[in-house]
Backbone as XML, in Angstrom:
<?xml version="1.0"?>
<chain id="A" units="angstrom">
  <residue number="1" name="MET">
    <atom name="N" x="0.852" y="-1.182" z="0.000"/>
    <atom name="CA" x="0.000" y="0.000" z="0.000"/>
    <atom name="C" x="0.900" y="1.250" z="0.000"/>
  </residue>
  <residue number="2" name="SER">
    <atom name="N" x="0.664" y="2.150" z="-0.939"/>
    <atom name="CA" x="1.466" y="3.371" z="-1.018"/>
    <atom name="C" x="0.996" y="4.379" z="0.029"/>
  </residue>
  <residue number="3" name="VAL">
    <atom name="N" x="1.818" y="5.399" z="0.255"/>
    <atom name="CA" x="1.482" y="6.447" z="1.228"/>
    <atom name="C" x="0.167" y="7.129" z="0.847"/>
  </residue>
  <residue number="4" name="GLN">
    <atom name="N" x="-0.054" y="7.339" z="-0.456"/>
    <atom name="CA" x="-1.286" y="7.987" z="-0.906"/>
    <atom name="C" x="-2.527" y="7.141" z="-0.610"/>
  </residue>
  <residue number="5" name="GLU">
    <atom name="N" x="-2.357" y="5.822" z="-0.557"/>
    <atom name="CA" x="-3.488" y="4.914" z="-0.329"/>
    <atom name="C" x="-3.781" y="4.695" z="1.155"/>
  </residue>
  <residue number="6" name="MET">
    <atom name="N" x="-2.847" y="5.062" z="2.019"/>
    <atom name="CA" x="-3.029" y="4.827" z="3.450"/>
    <atom name="C" x="-4.074" y="5.787" z="4.012"/>
  </residue>
  <residue number="7" name="PRO">
    <atom name="N" x="-4.898" y="5.307" z="4.949"/>
    <atom name="CA" x="-5.856" y="6.221" z="5.577"/>
    <atom name="C" x="-5.101" y="7.309" z="6.341"/>
  </residue>
  <residue number="8" name="ARG">
    <atom name="N" x="-5.570" y="8.521" z="6.236"/>
    <atom name="CA" x="-4.886" y="9.650" z="6.876"/>
    <atom name="C" x="-5.639" y="10.083" z="8.118"/>
  </residue>
  <residue number="9" name="PRO">
    <atom name="N" x="-4.914" y="10.219" z="9.237"/>
    <atom name="CA" x="-5.563" y="10.701" z="10.452"/>
    <atom name="C" x="-5.914" y="12.184" z="10.304"/>
  </residue>
  <residue number="10" name="THR">
    <atom name="N" x="-6.829" y="12.631" z="11.109"/>
    <atom name="CA" x="-7.239" y="14.028" z="11.092"/>
    <atom name="C" x="-6.180" y="14.900" z="11.735"/>
  </residue>
  <residue number="11" name="VAL">
    <atom name="N" x="-5.924" y="16.037" z="11.111"/>
    <atom name="CA" x="-4.966" y="17.021" z="11.609"/>
    <atom name="C" x="-5.739" y="18.063" z="12.417"/>
  </residue>
  <residue number="12" name="LEU">
    <atom name="N" x="-5.305" y="18.283" z="13.643"/>
    <atom name="CA" x="-5.914" y="19.292" z="14.521"/>
    <atom name="C" x="-5.057" y="20.548" z="14.476"/>
  </residue>
  <residue number="13" name="LEU">
    <atom name="N" x="-5.607" y="21.622" z="13.917"/>
    <atom name="CA" x="-4.873" y="22.876" z="13.771"/>
    <atom name="C" x="-5.105" y="23.781" z="14.970"/>
  </residue>
  <residue number="14" name="ASP">
    <atom name="N" x="-3.999" y="24.238" z="15.557"/>
    <atom name="CA" x="-4.074" y="25.208" z="16.640"/>
    <atom name="C" x="-4.490" y="26.558" z="16.060"/>
  </residue>
  <residue number="15" name="GLU">
    <atom name="N" x="-4.967" y="27.448" z="16.921"/>
    <atom name="CA" x="-5.546" y="28.728" z="16.493"/>
    <atom name="C" x="-4.700" y="29.523" z="15.506"/>
  </residue>
  <residue number="16" name="GLN">
    <atom name="N" x="-3.394" y="29.596" z="15.736"/>
    <atom name="CA" x="-2.532" y="30.442" z="14.903"/>
    <atom name="C" x="-2.415" y="29.919" z="13.476"/>
  </residue>
  <residue number="17" name="LEU">
    <atom name="N" x="-2.868" y="28.699" z="13.228"/>
    <atom name="CA" x="-2.632" y="28.057" z="11.931"/>
    <atom name="C" x="-3.920" y="27.735" z="11.171"/>
  </residue>
  <residue number="18" name="PHE">
    <atom name="N" x="-5.004" y="28.400" z="11.517"/>
    <atom name="CA" x="-6.275" y="28.124" z="10.846"/>
    <atom name="C" x="-6.178" y="28.294" z="9.332"/>
  </residue>
  <residue number="19" name="GLY">
    <atom name="N" x="-5.301" y="29.188" z="8.861"/>
    <atom name="CA" x="-5.152" y="29.438" z="7.431"/>
    <atom name="C" x="-4.630" y="28.242" z="6.646"/>
  </residue>
  <residue number="20" name="LEU">
    <atom name="N" x="-4.039" y="27.268" z="7.328"/>
    <atom name="CA" x="-3.536" y="26.063" z="6.651"/>
    <atom name="C" x="-4.647" y="25.078" z="6.307"/>
  </residue>
  <residue number="21" name="ASP">
    <atom name="N" x="-5.801" y="25.260" z="6.900"/>
    <atom name="CA" x="-6.905" y="24.317" z="6.768"/>
    <atom name="C" x="-7.188" y="23.943" z="5.313"/>
  </residue>
  <residue number="22" name="GLU">
    <atom name="N" x="-7.458" y="24.932" z="4.477"/>
    <atom name="CA" x="-7.825" y="24.658" z="3.095"/>
    <atom name="C" x="-6.677" y="23.998" z="2.328"/>
  </residue>
  <residue number="23" name="TYR">
    <atom name="N" x="-5.456" y="24.449" z="2.566"/>
    <atom name="CA" x="-4.297" y="23.882" z="1.864"/>
    <atom name="C" x="-4.108" y="22.401" z="2.199"/>
  </residue>
  <residue number="24" name="LEU">
    <atom name="N" x="-4.201" y="22.067" z="3.482"/>
    <atom name="CA" x="-4.040" y="20.666" z="3.877"/>
    <atom name="C" x="-5.167" y="19.807" z="3.302"/>
  </residue>
  <residue number="25" name="ARG">
    <atom name="N" x="-6.383" y="20.324" z="3.326"/>
    <atom name="CA" x="-7.496" y="19.575" z="2.729"/>
    <atom name="C" x="-7.287" y="19.385" z="1.231"/>
  </residue>
  <residue number="26" name="ASP">
    <atom name="N" x="-6.774" y="20.425" z="0.540"/>
    <atom name="CA" x="-6.467" y="20.289" z="-0.890"/>
    <atom name="C" x="-5.452" y="19.180" z="-1.137"/>
  </residue>
  <residue number="27" name="LEU">
    <atom name="N" x="-4.570" y="18.953" z="-0.159"/>
    <atom name="CA" x="-3.537" y="17.921" z="-0.279"/>
    <atom name="C" x="-3.999" y="16.561" z="0.256"/>
  </residue>
  <residue number="28" name="GLY">
    <atom name="N" x="-5.282" y="16.468" z="0.606"/>
    <atom name="CA" x="-5.848" y="15.189" z="1.005"/>
    <atom name="C" x="-5.861" y="14.883" z="2.488"/>
  </residue>
  <residue number="29" name="TRP">
    <atom name="N" x="-5.552" y="15.878" z="3.325"/>
    <atom name="CA" x="-5.546" y="15.660" z="4.770"/>
    <atom name="C" x="-6.864" y="16.123" z="5.380"/>
  </residue>
  <residue number="30" name="PRO">
    <atom name="N" x="-7.546" y="15.227" z="6.121"/>
    <atom name="CA" x="-8.721" y="15.693" z="6.854"/>
    <atom name="C" x="-8.264" y="16.611" z="7.993"/>
  </residue>
  <residue number="31" name="THR">
    <atom name="N" x="-8.975" y="17.697" z="8.192"/>
    <atom name="CA" x="-8.569" y="18.663" z="9.212"/>
    <atom name="C" x="-9.736" y="19.048" z="10.108"/>
  </residue>
  <residue number="32" name="THR">
    <atom name="N" x="-9.363" y="19.524" z="11.276"/>
    <atom name="CA" x="-10.308" y="20.161" z="12.177"/>
    <atom name="C" x="-9.539" y="21.255" z="12.906"/>
  </residue>
  <residue number="33" name="LYS">
    <atom name="N" x="-10.264" y="22.211" z="13.446"/>
    <atom name="CA" x="-9.616" y="23.341" z="14.127"/>
    <atom name="C" x="-10.046" y="23.372" z="15.585"/>
  </residue>
  <residue number="34" name="VAL">
    <atom name="N" x="-9.121" y="23.796" z="16.450"/>
    <atom name="CA" x="-9.483" y="23.953" z="17.846"/>
    <atom name="C" x="-10.507" y="25.070" z="17.960"/>
  </residue>
  <residue number="35" name="THR">
    <atom name="N" x="-11.303" y="25.024" z="19.004"/>
    <atom name="CA" x="-12.219" y="26.118" z="19.297"/>
    <atom name="C" x="-11.391" y="27.276" z="19.841"/>
  </residue>
  <residue number="36" name="PRO">
    <atom name="N" x="-11.543" y="28.475" z="19.278"/>
    <atom name="CA" x="-10.763" y="29.612" z="19.793"/>
    <atom name="C" x="-10.933" y="29.769" z="21.302"/>
  </residue>
  <residue number="37" name="GLY">
    <atom name="N" x="-9.804" y="29.963" z="21.980"/>
    <atom name="CA" x="-9.811" y="30.148" z="23.424"/>
    <atom name="C" x="-9.726" y="28.869" z="24.233"/>
  </residue>
  <residue number="38" name="ILE">
    <atom name="N" x="-9.703" y="27.726" z="23.569"/>
    <atom name="CA" x="-9.615" y="26.435" z="24.250"/>
    <atom name="C" x="-8.279" y="26.354" z="25.013"/>
  </residue>
  <residue number="39" name="THR">
    <atom name="N" x="-8.271" y="25.678" z="26.136"/>
    <atom name="CA" x="-7.049" y="25.543" z="26.927"/>
    <atom name="C" x="-6.171" y="24.438" z="26.364"/>
  </residue>
  <residue number="40" name="ASP">
    <atom name="N" x="-4.885" y="24.470" z="26.737"/>
    <atom name="CA" x="-3.977" y="23.399" z="26.311"/>
    <atom name="C" x="-4.445" y="22.049" z="26.835"/>
  </residue>
  <residue number="41" name="ASP">
    <atom name="N" x="-4.980" y="22.014" z="28.051"/>
    <atom name="CA" x="-5.519" y="20.757" z="28.592"/>
    <atom name="C" x="-6.592" y="20.194" z="27.665"/>
  </residue>
  <residue number="42" name="GLU">
    <atom name="N" x="-7.470" y="21.066" z="27.202"/>
    <atom name="CA" x="-8.550" y="20.629" z="26.318"/>
    <atom name="C" x="-8.016" y="20.172" z="24.966"/>
  </residue>
  <residue number="43" name="VAL">
    <atom name="N" x="-6.991" y="20.854" z="24.449"/>
    <atom name="CA" x="-6.390" y="20.447" z="23.172"/>
    <atom name="C" x="-5.768" y="19.066" z="23.306"/>
  </residue>
  <residue number="44" name="VAL">
    <atom name="N" x="-5.003" y="18.849" z="24.359"/>
    <atom name="CA" x="-4.358" y="17.555" z="24.589"/>
    <atom name="C" x="-5.410" y="16.451" z="24.692"/>
  </residue>
  <residue number="45" name="ASN">
    <atom name="N" x="-6.452" y="16.685" z="25.480"/>
    <atom name="CA" x="-7.500" y="15.669" z="25.638"/>
    <atom name="C" x="-8.241" y="15.408" z="24.333"/>
  </residue>
  <residue number="46" name="LEU">
    <atom name="N" x="-8.534" y="16.462" z="23.588"/>
    <atom name="CA" x="-9.217" y="16.337" z="22.303"/>
    <atom name="C" x="-8.381" y="15.501" z="21.330"/>
  </residue>
  <residue number="47" name="ALA">
    <atom name="N" x="-7.094" y="15.822" z="21.268"/>
    <atom name="CA" x="-6.196" y="15.091" z="20.365"/>
    <atom name="C" x="-6.062" y="13.628" z="20.786"/>
  </residue>
  <residue number="48" name="LYS">
    <atom name="N" x="-5.900" y="13.403" z="22.079"/>
    <atom name="CA" x="-5.738" y="12.032" z="22.587"/>
    <atom name="C" x="-7.012" y="11.216" z="22.345"/>
  </residue>
  <residue number="49" name="ASP">
    <atom name="N" x="-8.157" y="11.782" z="22.669"/>
    <atom name="CA" x="-9.429" y="11.060" z="22.545"/>
    <atom name="C" x="-9.784" y="10.739" z="21.099"/>
  </residue>
  <residue number="50" name="ASN">
    <atom name="N" x="-9.357" y="11.593" z="20.167"/>
    <atom name="CA" x="-9.740" y="11.432" z="18.761"/>
    <atom name="C" x="-8.603" y="10.975" z="17.857"/>
  </residue>
  <residue number="51" name="LYS">
    <atom name="N" x="-7.437" y="10.735" z="18.461"/>
    <atom name="CA" x="-6.254" y="10.296" z="17.701"/>
    <atom name="C" x="-5.880" y="11.291" z="16.598"/>
  </residue>
  <residue number="52" name="TYR">
    <atom name="N" x="-5.954" y="12.577" z="16.931"/>
    <atom name="CA" x="-5.571" y="13.633" z="16.003"/>
    <atom name="C" x="-4.059" y="13.831" z="16.009"/>
  </residue>
  <residue number="53" name="ILE">
    <atom name="N" x="-3.543" y="14.395" z="14.928"/>
    <atom name="CA" x="-2.176" y="14.888" z="14.875"/>
    <atom name="C" x="-2.255" y="16.392" z="15.093"/>
  </residue>
  <residue number="54" name="VAL">
    <atom name="N" x="-1.549" y="16.907" z="16.080"/>
    <atom name="CA" x="-1.602" y="18.328" z="16.421"/>
    <atom name="C" x="-0.563" y="19.101" z="15.617"/>
  </residue>
  <residue number="55" name="VAL">
    <atom name="N" x="-0.984" y="20.214" z="15.017"/>
    <atom name="CA" x="-0.078" y="21.123" z="14.317"/>
    <atom name="C" x="-0.176" y="22.466" z="15.023"/>
  </residue>
  <residue number="56" name="SER">
    <atom name="N" x="0.967" y="22.947" z="15.529"/>
    <atom name="CA" x="0.951" y="24.146" z="16.359"/>
    <atom name="C" x="2.280" y="24.891" z="16.299"/>
  </residue>
  <residue number="57" name="LEU">
    <atom name="N" x="2.243" y="26.131" z="16.758"/>
    <atom name="CA" x="3.451" y="26.934" z="16.967"/>
    <atom name="C" x="3.832" y="26.951" z="18.449"/>
  </residue>
  <residue number="58" name="ASP">
    <atom name="N" x="2.948" y="26.458" z="19.295"/>
    <atom name="CA" x="3.067" y="26.556" z="20.749"/>
    <atom name="C" x="3.998" y="25.477" z="21.306"/>
  </residue>
  <residue number="59" name="LYS">
    <atom name="N" x="5.194" y="25.891" z="21.723"/>
    <atom name="CA" x="6.214" y="24.946" z="22.212"/>
    <atom name="C" x="5.725" y="24.125" z="23.410"/>
  </residue>
  <residue number="60" name="LYS">
    <atom name="N" x="5.060" y="24.788" z="24.339"/>
    <atom name="CA" x="4.604" y="24.068" z="25.538"/>
    <atom name="C" x="3.545" y="23.029" z="25.169"/>
  </residue>
  <residue number="61" name="LEU">
    <atom name="N" x="2.607" y="23.395" z="24.322"/>
    <atom name="CA" x="1.586" y="22.449" z="23.885"/>
    <atom name="C" x="2.231" y="21.270" z="23.157"/>
  </residue>
  <residue number="62" name="LEU">
    <atom name="N" x="3.167" y="21.551" z="22.275"/>
    <atom name="CA" x="3.851" y="20.486" z="21.537"/>
    <atom name="C" x="4.623" y="19.565" z="22.469"/>
  </residue>
  <residue number="63" name="SER">
    <atom name="N" x="5.253" y="20.138" z="23.483"/>
    <atom name="CA" x="5.978" y="19.339" z="24.471"/>
    <atom name="C" x="5.020" y="18.424" z="25.225"/>
  </residue>
  <residue number="64" name="ARG">
    <atom name="N" x="3.888" y="18.958" z="25.614"/>
    <atom name="CA" x="2.887" y="18.138" z="26.316"/>
    <atom name="C" x="2.388" y="17.014" z="25.418"/>
  </residue>
  <residue number="65" name="CYS">
    <atom name="N" x="2.209" y="17.297" z="24.134"/>
    <atom name="CA" x="1.785" y="16.254" z="23.195"/>
    <atom name="C" x="2.825" y="15.142" z="23.137"/>
  </residue>
  <residue number="66" name="ARG">
    <atom name="N" x="4.100" y="15.521" z="23.050"/>
    <atom name="CA" x="5.167" y="14.509" z="23.003"/>
    <atom name="C" x="5.145" y="13.643" z="24.255"/>
  </residue>
  <residue number="67" name="VAL">
    <atom name="N" x="4.988" y="14.266" z="25.414"/>
    <atom name="CA" x="4.954" y="13.522" z="26.683"/>
    <atom name="C" x="3.792" y="12.529" z="26.694"/>
  </residue>
  <residue number="68" name="MET">
    <atom name="N" x="2.668" y="12.930" z="26.105"/>
    <atom name="CA" x="1.470" y="12.076" z="26.094"/>
    <atom name="C" x="1.450" y="11.093" z="24.916"/>
  </residue>
  <residue number="69" name="GLY">
    <atom name="N" x="2.485" y="11.133" z="24.073"/>
    <atom name="CA" x="2.537" y="10.232" z="22.924"/>
    <atom name="C" x="1.613" y="10.631" z="21.789"/>
  </residue>
  <residue number="70" name="ILE">
    <atom name="N" x="1.222" y="11.904" z="21.750"/>
    <atom name="CA" x="0.349" y="12.412" z="20.700"/>
    <atom name="C" x="1.228" y="12.928" z="19.553"/>
  </residue>
  <residue number="71" name="PRO">
    <atom name="N" x="1.041" y="12.425" z="18.342"/>
    <atom name="CA" x="1.844" y="12.924" z="17.223"/>
    <atom name="C" x="1.599" y="14.423" z="17.026"/>
  </residue>
  <residue number="72" name="SER">
    <atom name="N" x="2.667" y="15.139" z="16.693"/>
    <atom name="CA" x="2.526" y="16.585" z="16.521"/>
    <atom name="C" x="3.534" y="17.098" z="15.509"/>
  </residue>
  <residue number="73" name="VAL">
    <atom name="N" x="3.221" y="18.271" z="14.948"/>
    <atom name="CA" x="4.090" y="18.936" z="13.990"/>
    <atom name="C" x="4.362" y="20.338" z="14.515"/>
  </residue>
  <residue number="74" name="ASP">
    <atom name="N" x="5.644" y="20.662" z="14.656"/>
    <atom name="CA" x="6.084" y="21.969" z="15.153"/>
    <atom name="C" x="6.303" y="22.908" z="13.972"/>
  </residue>
  <residue number="75" name="LEU">
    <atom name="N" x="5.551" y="23.997" z="13.938"/>
    <atom name="CA" x="5.747" y="25.003" z="12.894"/>
    <atom name="C" x="6.224" y="26.315" z="13.500"/>
  </residue>
  <residue number="76" name="GLY">
    <atom name="N" x="6.971" y="26.220" z="14.587"/>
    <atom name="CA" x="7.478" y="27.396" z="15.277"/>
    <atom name="C" x="8.480" y="28.190" z="14.462"/>
  </residue>
  <residue number="77" name="LEU">
    <atom name="N" x="8.982" y="29.259" z="15.068"/>
    <atom name="CA" x="9.882" y="30.174" z="14.378"/>
    <atom name="C" x="11.152" y="29.506" z="13.876"/>
  </residue>
  <residue number="78" name="GLU">
    <atom name="N" x="11.714" y="28.553" z="14.636"/>
    <atom name="CA" x="12.930" y="27.883" z="14.177"/>
    <atom name="C" x="12.675" y="27.143" z="12.871"/>
  </residue>
  <residue number="79" name="VAL">
    <atom name="N" x="11.534" y="26.468" z="12.792"/>
    <atom name="CA" x="11.174" y="25.725" z="11.582"/>
    <atom name="C" x="10.942" y="26.697" z="10.430"/>
  </residue>
  <residue number="80" name="GLN">
    <atom name="N" x="10.228" y="27.777" z="10.710"/>
    <atom name="CA" x="9.961" y="28.774" z="9.675"/>
    <atom name="C" x="11.260" y="29.419" z="9.186"/>
  </residue>
  <residue number="81" name="ALA">
    <atom name="N" x="12.158" y="29.730" z="10.105"/>
    <atom name="CA" x="13.441" y="30.345" z="9.737"/>
    <atom name="C" x="14.232" y="29.413" z="8.826"/>
  </residue>
  <residue number="82" name="LYS">
    <atom name="N" x="14.228" y="28.120" z="9.123"/>
    <atom name="CA" x="14.955" y="27.152" z="8.294"/>
    <atom name="C" x="14.355" y="27.093" z="6.884"/>
  </residue>
  <residue number="83" name="ILE">
    <atom name="N" x="13.032" y="27.105" z="6.792"/>
    <atom name="CA" x="12.371" y="27.080" z="5.483"/>
    <atom name="C" x="12.729" y="28.327" z="4.683"/>
  </residue>
  <residue number="84" name="VAL">
    <atom name="N" x="12.692" y="29.498" z="5.333"/>
    <atom name="CA" x="13.036" y="30.748" z="4.654"/>
    <atom name="C" x="14.494" y="30.711" z="4.202"/>
  </residue>
  <residue number="85" name="HIS">
    <atom name="N" x="15.386" y="30.263" z="5.085"/>
    <atom name="CA" x="16.812" y="30.171" z="4.750"/>
    <atom name="C" x="17.026" y="29.274" z="3.523"/>
  </residue>
  <residue number="86" name="GLU">
    <atom name="N" x="16.401" y="28.092" z="3.538"/>
    <atom name="CA" x="16.557" y="27.162" z="2.422"/>
    <atom name="C" x="15.999" y="27.746" z="1.134"/>
  </residue>
  <residue number="87" name="SER">
    <atom name="N" x="14.877" y="28.432" z="1.218"/>
    <atom name="CA" x="14.282" y="29.058" z="0.026"/>
    <atom name="C" x="15.173" y="30.173" z="-0.504"/>
  </residue>
  <residue number="88" name="LEU">
    <atom name="N" x="15.691" y="31.002" z="0.397"/>
    <atom name="CA" x="16.588" y="32.086" z="-0.016"/>
    <atom name="C" x="17.859" y="31.528" z="-0.645"/>
  </residue>
  <residue number="89" name="SER">
    <atom name="N" x="18.389" y="30.465" z="-0.073"/>
    <atom name="CA" x="19.597" y="29.847" z="-0.621"/>
    <atom name="C" x="19.355" y="29.317" z="-2.026"/>
  </residue>
  <residue number="90" name="ARG">
    <atom name="N" x="18.186" y="28.696" z="-2.254"/>
    <atom name="CA" x="17.856" y="28.202" z="-3.598"/>
    <atom name="C" x="17.737" y="29.362" z="-4.587"/>
  </residue>
  <residue number="91" name="ILE">
    <atom name="N" x="17.149" y="30.461" z="-4.153"/>
    <atom name="CA" x="17.010" y="31.634" z="-5.033"/>
    <atom name="C" x="18.378" y="32.155" z="-5.430"/>
  </residue>
  <residue number="92" name="ILE">
    <atom name="N" x="19.265" y="32.302" z="-4.442"/>
    <atom name="CA" x="20.602" y="32.815" z="-4.730"/>
    <atom name="C" x="21.362" y="31.866" z="-5.646"/>
  </residue>
  <residue number="93" name="THR">
    <atom name="N" x="21.272" y="30.569" z="-5.357"/>
    <atom name="CA" x="21.962" y="29.567" z="-6.159"/>
    <atom name="C" x="21.460" y="29.567" z="-7.600"/>
  </residue>
  <residue number="94" name="SER">
    <atom name="N" x="20.155" y="29.730" z="-7.778"/>
    <atom name="CA" x="19.602" y="29.724" z="-9.143"/>
    <atom name="C" x="19.969" y="30.985" z="-9.908"/>
  </residue>
  <residue number="95" name="GLN">
    <atom name="N" x="20.349" y="32.050" z="-9.204"/>
    <atom name="CA" x="20.716" y="33.298" z="-9.863"/>
    <atom name="C" x="22.204" y="33.335" z="-10.252"/>
  </residue>
  <residue number="96" name="VAL">
    <atom name="N" x="23.003" y="32.454" z="-9.656"/>
    <atom name="CA" x="24.422" y="32.398" z="-9.970"/>
    <atom name="C" x="24.592" y="31.701" z="-11.311"/>
  </residue>
  <residue number="97" name="ARG">
    <atom name="N" x="25.322" y="32.356" z="-12.200"/>
    <atom name="CA" x="25.520" y="31.773" z="-13.532"/>
    <atom name="C" x="26.979" y="31.408" z="-13.704"/>
  </residue>
  <residue number="98" name="PRO">
    <atom name="N" x="27.220" y="30.242" z="-14.274"/>
    <atom name="CA" x="28.611" y="29.810" z="-14.483"/>
    <atom name="C" x="29.344" y="30.651" z="-15.507"/>
  </residue>
</chain>
């Protein structure tokens, strides 16, 4: 069974990342969003009870997910900085002519 054929778990988007919802769905990922103002305790319980994968910028929430064995994706500033750096490097490299 290929990765595309495997059933995909639902992605739980933290408040700061609601804009990713449509993009992830376009790529075949089922998504849901936290209720604005929900506590980290509620997010952890929601993810654990429903077997969601948490996507967040919140380091403390992500750490709690790891402790509880809840799969999570960190999109914090370090990750964003690395993506920007790699993109900028590709731009510069493509502009260099032999």
